[in-house]
C-alpha positions as a Markdown table, in Angstrom:
| # | Residue | x | y | z |
|---|---|---|---|---|
| 1 | Met | 0.3 | 0.0 | -0.2 |
| 2 | Asn | 2.7 | 2.2 | 0.9 |
| 3 | Met | 4.4 | 2.1 | -2.9 |
| 4 | Leu | 0.7 | 2.9 | -4.4 |
| 5 | Lys | 0.3 | 5.9 | -1.9 |
| 6 | Ser | 3.7 | 6.8 | -3.5 |
| 7 | Trp | 3.2 | 6.5 | -6.7 |
| 8 | Leu | 0.2 | 8.2 | -6.2 |
| 9 | Thr | 1.7 | 11.5 | -4.8 |
| 10 | Thr | 4.8 | 11.0 | -8.2 |
| 11 | Ile | 1.9 | 10.9 | -10.3 |
| 12 | Leu | -0.2 | 13.9 | -9.0 |
| 13 | Gly | 3.1 | 15.8 | -8.3 |
| 14 | Thr | 3.9 | 14.9 | -12.1 |
| 15 | Met | 0.3 | 15.9 | -13.5 |
| 16 | Ala | 0.8 | 19.2 | -11.8 |
| 17 | Ile | 4.0 | 20.3 | -13.5 |
| 18 | Leu | 2.5 | 19.2 | -16.8 |
| 19 | Gly | -0.5 | 21.2 | -15.9 |
| 20 | Ala | -2.7 | 18.4 | -15.9 |
| 21 | Ala | -3.9 | 18.6 | -12.4 |
| 22 | Pro | -3.9 | 21.9 | -10.1 |
| 23 | Val | -1.0 | 22.7 | -7.5 |
| 24 | Tyr | -2.0 | 22.1 | -4.5 |
| 25 | Ala | -0.4 | 24.2 | -1.6 |
| 26 | Ala | 1.0 | 22.0 | 1.6 |
| 27 | Thr | -2.7 | 24.6 | 3.1 |
| 28 | Gln | -5.9 | 25.1 | 1.6 |
| 29 | Pro | -5.8 | 29.1 | 1.5 |
| 30 | Asp | -9.4 | 29.0 | 0.4 |
| 31 | Pro | -12.2 | 26.5 | 1.2 |
| 32 | Ile | -13.5 | 24.6 | -1.8 |
| 33 | His | -17.2 | 24.7 | -2.6 |
| 34 | Ile | -17.9 | 21.4 | -5.1 |
| 35 | Asp | -20.6 | 22.5 | -7.6 |
| 36 | Ile | -21.2 | 19.2 | -9.0 |
| 37 | Pro | -20.7 | 16.3 | -6.5 |
| 38 | Val | -20.4 | 13.4 | -8.1 |
| 39 | His | -23.0 | 10.4 | -7.3 |
| 40 | Phe | -23.9 | 7.3 | -9.3 |
| 41 | Lys | -27.5 | 6.3 | -9.8 |
| 42 | Asn | -28.7 | 3.8 | -7.4 |
| 43 | Asn | -25.6 | 4.1 | -5.7 |
| 44 | Glu | -24.0 | 1.9 | -8.5 |
| 45 | Ala | -21.0 | 1.7 | -11.0 |
| 46 | Tyr | -20.2 | -0.6 | -13.3 |
| 47 | Val | -17.2 | 0.6 | -15.5 |
| 48 | Val | -14.7 | -1.6 | -17.9 |
| 49 | Phe | -11.9 | 0.6 | -18.9 |
| 50 | Asn | -10.1 | -0.1 | -22.4 |
| 51 | Leu | -6.3 | -0.6 | -21.8 |
| 52 | Asp | -5.2 | -0.7 | -25.6 |
| 53 | His | -2.6 | 1.4 | -25.7 |
| 54 | Pro | -0.2 | 2.7 | -23.2 |
| 55 | Ala | -0.6 | 6.1 | -22.2 |
| 56 | Phe | 1.6 | 7.8 | -19.0 |
| 57 | Val | 2.4 | 10.8 | -17.2 |
| 58 | Gly | 6.1 | 10.3 | -16.8 |
| 59 | Asp | 6.5 | 6.6 | -16.3 |
| 60 | His | 3.3 | 6.0 | -14.3 |
| 61 | Pro | 0.1 | 4.5 | -16.6 |
| 62 | Val | -2.8 | 6.7 | -16.6 |
| 63 | Gly | -5.5 | 3.8 | -17.0 |
| 64 | Met | -4.5 | 1.9 | -13.7 |
| 65 | Leu | -3.9 | 5.4 | -11.6 |
| 66 | Tyr | -7.9 | 6.0 | -12.9 |
| 67 | Met | -9.3 | 2.4 | -11.8 |
| 68 | His | -7.2 | 3.3 | -8.5 |
| 69 | Leu | -8.9 | 6.4 | -8.0 |
| 70 | Leu | -12.3 | 5.6 | -8.8 |
| 71 | Ala | -11.7 | 2.0 | -6.7 |
| 72 | Asp | -10.9 | 4.3 | -4.0 |
| 73 | His | -14.3 | 6.8 | -4.8 |
| 74 | Met | -16.6 | 3.5 | -5.0 |
| 75 | Lys | -14.8 | 2.6 | -1.6 |
| 76 | Ala | -15.3 | 5.7 | 0.2 |
| 77 | Met | -19.2 | 6.2 | -1.4 |
| 78 | Gly | -20.1 | 2.4 | -0.5 |
| 79 | Thr | -20.9 | 2.2 | -4.1 |
| 80 | Lys | -21.8 | -1.1 | -5.2 |
| 81 | Gly | -20.8 | -2.3 | -8.8 |
| 82 | Lys | -16.9 | -3.4 | -10.5 |
| 83 | Ile | -14.2 | -2.2 | -12.0 |
| 84 | Ile | -12.8 | -4.3 | -14.9 |
| 85 | Gly | -9.5 | -3.3 | -16.8 |
| 86 | Val | -9.3 | -5.1 | -20.2 |
| 87 | Phe | -5.3 | -5.0 | -21.2 |
| 88 | His | -4.9 | -5.8 | -25.0 |
| 89 | Gly | -2.9 | -4.5 | -28.2 |
| 90 | Pro | -0.1 | -2.2 | -27.1 |
| 91 | Ala | -0.6 | -2.4 | -23.8 |
| 92 | Ala | -1.1 | -6.5 | -23.3 |
| 93 | Tyr | 2.7 | -6.7 | -22.1 |
| 94 | Met | 1.6 | -4.5 | -19.0 |
| 95 | Val | 0.5 | -7.7 | -17.3 |
| 96 | Leu | 3.4 | -10.1 | -18.3 |
| 97 | Asn | 5.3 | -11.7 | -15.2 |
| 98 | Asp | 9.1 | -10.4 | -14.6 |
| 99 | Asn | 9.9 | -13.0 | -17.1 |
| 100 | Ala | 7.7 | -12.6 | -20.0 |
| 101 | Tyr | 7.8 | -8.7 | -19.4 |
| 102 | Asp | 11.5 | -8.6 | -19.5 |
| 103 | Glu | 11.6 | -11.1 | -22.9 |
| 104 | Ala | 8.8 | -9.0 | -24.5 |
| 105 | Arg | 10.4 | -5.9 | -23.8 |
| 106 | His | 14.0 | -6.9 | -24.1 |
| 107 | Val | 14.8 | -5.2 | -20.5 |
| 108 | Thr | 16.3 | -7.2 | -17.2 |
| 109 | Thr | 14.2 | -5.3 | -14.6 |
| 110 | Gly | 11.0 | -7.3 | -14.0 |
| 111 | Asn | 7.9 | -6.0 | -15.0 |
| 112 | Pro | 7.5 | -2.2 | -13.2 |
| 113 | Tyr | 3.7 | -2.7 | -13.0 |
| 114 | Ala | 3.3 | -5.8 | -11.1 |
| 115 | Gln | 2.6 | -4.1 | -8.1 |
| 116 | Leu | 0.5 | -1.8 | -9.1 |
| 117 | Val | -1.7 | -4.6 | -10.9 |
| 118 | Ala | -1.5 | -6.6 | -7.2 |
| 119 | Gly | -2.9 | -3.4 | -5.9 |
| 120 | Leu | -5.6 | -2.9 | -8.3 |
| 121 | Glu | -6.5 | -6.5 | -7.7 |
| 122 | Lys | -6.4 | -5.9 | -3.7 |
| 123 | Gln | -8.8 | -3.1 | -4.5 |
| 124 | Gly | -11.4 | -5.6 | -6.2 |
| 125 | Val | -10.5 | -4.2 | -9.6 |
| 126 | Gln | -10.8 | -6.9 | -12.0 |
| 127 | Ile | -7.7 | -7.1 | -14.5 |
| 128 | Glu | -7.9 | -9.3 | -17.5 |
| 129 | Glu | -5.4 | -10.0 | -20.8 |
| 130 | Cys | -6.8 | -10.4 | -24.2 |
| 131 | Gly | -6.5 | -14.0 | -25.5 |
| 132 | Tyr | -6.2 | -13.0 | -29.5 |
| 133 | Ser | -2.9 | -10.2 | -28.0 |
| 134 | Met | -1.5 | -13.3 | -26.4 |
| 135 | Lys | -1.9 | -15.6 | -29.4 |
| 136 | Val | -0.1 | -13.1 | -31.5 |
| 137 | His | 3.0 | -12.7 | -29.2 |
| 138 | His | 2.9 | -16.2 | -28.1 |
| 139 | Trp | 2.2 | -15.9 | -24.6 |
| 140 | Gly | 0.8 | -18.6 | -22.3 |
| 141 | Asn | -1.5 | -18.1 | -19.3 |
| 142 | Ala | 1.7 | -19.1 | -17.5 |
| 143 | Asn | 3.3 | -15.4 | -18.7 |
| 144 | Leu | 1.2 | -13.2 | -17.1 |
| 145 | Leu | 0.8 | -12.1 | -13.2 |
| 146 | Pro | -1.1 | -13.6 | -10.8 |
| 147 | Gly | -4.5 | -13.1 | -10.5 |
| 148 | Val | -5.0 | -12.0 | -14.4 |
| 149 | Leu | -7.7 | -13.6 | -16.1 |
| 150 | Val | -7.9 | -14.4 | -20.1 |
| 151 | Asn | -11.1 | -13.7 | -22.1 |
| 152 | Ser | -11.4 | -14.6 | -25.7 |
| 153 | Gly | -10.7 | -11.5 | -27.1 |
| 154 | Ala | -10.5 | -7.7 | -26.0 |
| 155 | Ile | -12.9 | -6.1 | -28.7 |
| 156 | Gly | -15.9 | -8.8 | -28.0 |
| 157 | Arg | -15.5 | -8.4 | -24.5 |
| 158 | Ile | -15.6 | -4.7 | -23.9 |
| 159 | Thr | -18.8 | -4.9 | -26.3 |
| 160 | Gln | -19.9 | -7.7 | -23.8 |
| 161 | Leu | -19.6 | -5.4 | -20.7 |
| 162 | Val | -21.2 | -2.1 | -22.5 |
| 163 | Gln | -24.2 | -4.5 | -23.7 |
| 164 | Glu | -24.4 | -5.5 | -20.1 |
| 165 | Gly | -24.7 | -2.0 | -19.0 |
| 166 | Tyr | -20.6 | -1.4 | -18.2 |
| 167 | Val | -19.2 | 2.3 | -19.0 |
| 168 | Gln | -16.4 | 2.0 | -21.1 |
| 169 | Ile | -13.3 | 4.3 | -20.2 |
| 170 | Gln | -10.5 | 4.5 | -22.5 |
| 171 | Pro | -7.3 | 6.8 | -20.9 |
């Protein structure tokens, strides 16, 4: 959890530097009045994240940050529902285990996203990998991080979830 907090602090600071988020002072000089509070219909939210390309702020994957923030918000509000992250295409490598990651990325560092994925899973986020992307790259289930589920194809899976009432977010 400390890594997740450190990661969140780093990414929010990076976003502020890049102008993607406001810079916060150590103490808030003026109170904040929320004009539009966020509430979910029937206190439920079903969200699928379409993670088909690597999107970063610095070295931090934005899609994983958004899943984390939404999971935190849903927990704080007592919201029922589910968050599913579907990795495929150029982002498929992000859920590989250390050995497969090293081979796919031609590095010897291990998967730097492994702890982020594990943290999301602890928050109840379901992480899925596209079976078609795996086939194209010659990866098997043993090449994935623990807990990652394999669907038969990301585009079909996302379509299925949208038909079931999930909202699609594509960071």
